[in-house]
N, C-alpha and C positions, 0 to 999 in steps of 0.2 A: 592511401594518401590522395587527397583531392586538391587541385588548384582550379577553382571555378572563376573564370573571367566573366561569365554571365551574371552571377550573383555576388561576385566580389568577396569570396571567402576562401580560406585555406584550411583544410582539415589535416592535422598531423596525427598519424596512426601509431599509437603505442601498441605493441603486440599483445594479444590475449586480453583486450579490453572492449570487446564487442565491435571492433572496427569494421569487420566485414558486414555486420548488420547495419551499421551506420552508412557504409558505402552504398549498400543496396537500397537503403531508404532514400538516399539522396540522388542516386543515379537517374531517376526519371526527370529530375529537374536540371540536369547538366546540359550545357550548350555544346555546339559543334567544336568549339575551340578549347573546351575544358579538358583537363588532364586528370585521369583516374588511373592510379597504379595499384594493383592488388585485386583481390576478390575475383580472380579470373574464373575459377570453377563455378562460383556462385553466379556470375554473369552469364556464363555459357548455359548453365542449367535453366536460368530464367529467360534464355534467348534474348539477352540484351545485346544488340548489335554494336560493334565498335563504331565510335563516332568518327567524324572527319579528322580530328586531331590524331586519333589512334592510327588511322590508315596513313596519314601523312608521315607520322613518326616511323611507321614500318618501312616506308619508302626510303627513309634516310640511309638504311643499310645498303641500298643499291644492289640487292641480290635478285636474281631472276624469280625466285619463289616469293620474295617480298612484293614484287610488282603484281603477280597474280593474286596474292593474298589481299593486297590493298584494293584490288578491283573486285574482290568478292568471287574469285574464280577458283574452283577446285574444292575437294573435300576438306573439311576441317579448317576452312579459311579463317573463320572467326578466331579460333584458338591460335592459329598461326599469327594473325595480326597482333593479338594481345601479347604473345610471347616475343615477337619482334619489337613491339613498342617498349617492353620492359628492357630489352637489351640496349636500346638507344639511350636509356637514362642511367646506365650503370656508371658511366664516367662522371656524372653529376652527383648521384645519390649512393653509389656503392652497390655491392651485390644484392642487398635486400632493398630494392628500389621502392617497395611499398612502405618502408619504415625509415625514411630519411631523417636526419637530424635537422633541427631548426636552422642551424647555420648553413647547411647545404641548400635548403629550400630558399633561404634568404638570398644566397649568392646566385641561385639559378635565375631569379627574377626579382631584383631589388624593388622595382616600382610596384609590382603586385604585392610584395611583402608589406610595403608601407601602406598601401591602400586597403588591403583586405582585412576582413574580420577573421582572426586566426583562433582556432580552438583545437582542443584535444580532450581525451578522456584518460584518466588514470585508474589504477586498481591497487589494492593492497599487495605489495611486492611478495609477501609470503604466499599469498594465494595465487598470484600471477605466475610465480615460478613453478608451482605445482601444475597449474594449467598448461604451461609450456611443456612440462615433462609429459603430461598425459597426451598432449597434442602430437608430440614427436614420437610417442610410442608407436612402433610399427613403421614409422617413416624413416627412422634413423637407428643405427646400431646403439647409439648412446641412450635412446629412449627405452631400450629394453633392459638397461642396467638398473640396479637399485638406485633409489632417489639420491642417496648420499654420493654415489659415484657420479651421477649425472650433474649434481651441483658443483662438484669439484672440477669436472671437465668443462662445465659451462664457464666457470670463473677463469680457468686457465686458457680457455679458447683452444683446446686441443682436439685432434681427431675430427670426427664428423660434426662436432659442435663449434668448429672454428668460425663459421659464418654467423653463429648465433651469439657470440660473445658480446658484441656491441649492443645487442637487444636485451641483454639480461638486466641492465640498468637503463630505464627509460627516461631518466632525468634529461639527458641531452636532446631528446626528441623535441622538447618544448621549452628548454632553458638554455641559457648561455652563461657559463660560469655558475655563479650563485643566484642569477636573476632569471625568473620566468619571463619569456618574451612573447607569449601568446596572450590573447585578450580574454580567453575564457578556458578554464580547466574544469571539465565535468568529471564526475566520479562514477565508476562502474556500479558502486553501491546504491546510487540514486540515478541510474541511467535514464529511466523514463522521464522523470521531471527535468533533469538537466538537458536532455536532448530536446525536450519541448521548449526550453528557454532558448536554445540555439535556433530552432526553427522560428520562434517569435522574432528573434533578432534579425533573421534573414528574410522575414516576411514570406515564409514558406508554410505550406500546410503541415499538419502534424501526422506524418505517416507512422503506422504501427511498426515498431522494430521487431523483425523476425529473429530467430535463433539460428544463425547460419552454421555455427560450429558448436552447437550445444553439446555438453558432455553430461554423463550421469552425475547426479548430486553426490557430493563427497565432502568430508571435513578435511581441509588442507592440513590441519595441525597433525593429523594422523601420520603424515609422511615425514615429519621432522624428528630429529634428535637434537641434542644440545649443540653439536658441532655444526650441523647444517643450518640451524637457526642463527648461529653467530655469523656464519659465512654470508648468508643472504642479508643480514643486517649490515654487515660491513660493506657489501657491494652496493646496497640501495639506501645507504644511510641518509643522504640528502632528501630523498623522496619520503622516506619513513618519517623523518623528523618534521619536514615542512607540512605534510598533510596529517600528521598525528596518527599514522597507522600503528597498530599494535598487533602482536602475535595473537593475543587473546581474542580480538574481535575481527 
């Protein structure tokens, strides 16, 4: 998730829609006051130093380690700054600070919300749910279960998937009630062209999108049976209907 005061845009990050790639493509253009939450490992790998806002946010916790980290002192200070910054936003955006809902971002800075160009990217929910399952494999006990059990626990929000329940349906990330509240919704299926449109709108160069968390190619339909297909449809019905997503394509 990005709130850029320099270029007057807000990027709302739906999980498993190339958001980390978009973050990394935009991070060279961000200013000292801009907020970027998420893509921590990618930024550390690319040696993107925390900006002034990140260091200032880290200081808000008023812990001895946060002072040293904000000053760039000690080993792993960059990782510590990014972790501390995330903690400072949990009260505003919840435990998954990199995937806040539209209403949370609007409440955080009403003036910026009104002035900024707001955009997001969506993905076929049937495919996105499988991508989430593959991403969590090895990271969570639930990710090592059969896909059918994963979907059930994801919908129920039980066990290690409790924190992921609100991210299973991404409609609230960019909509309020039945109304989309962002200015542009790009599609994962046309990522390159749609991201170019965003850059044109923001008068930014067209950086090449990398594959930050690319997975081996697969057919998402192979993971489904009749019950899991119905479950995902019920969960993501608004998104499926609005964008015309189908299980077959």
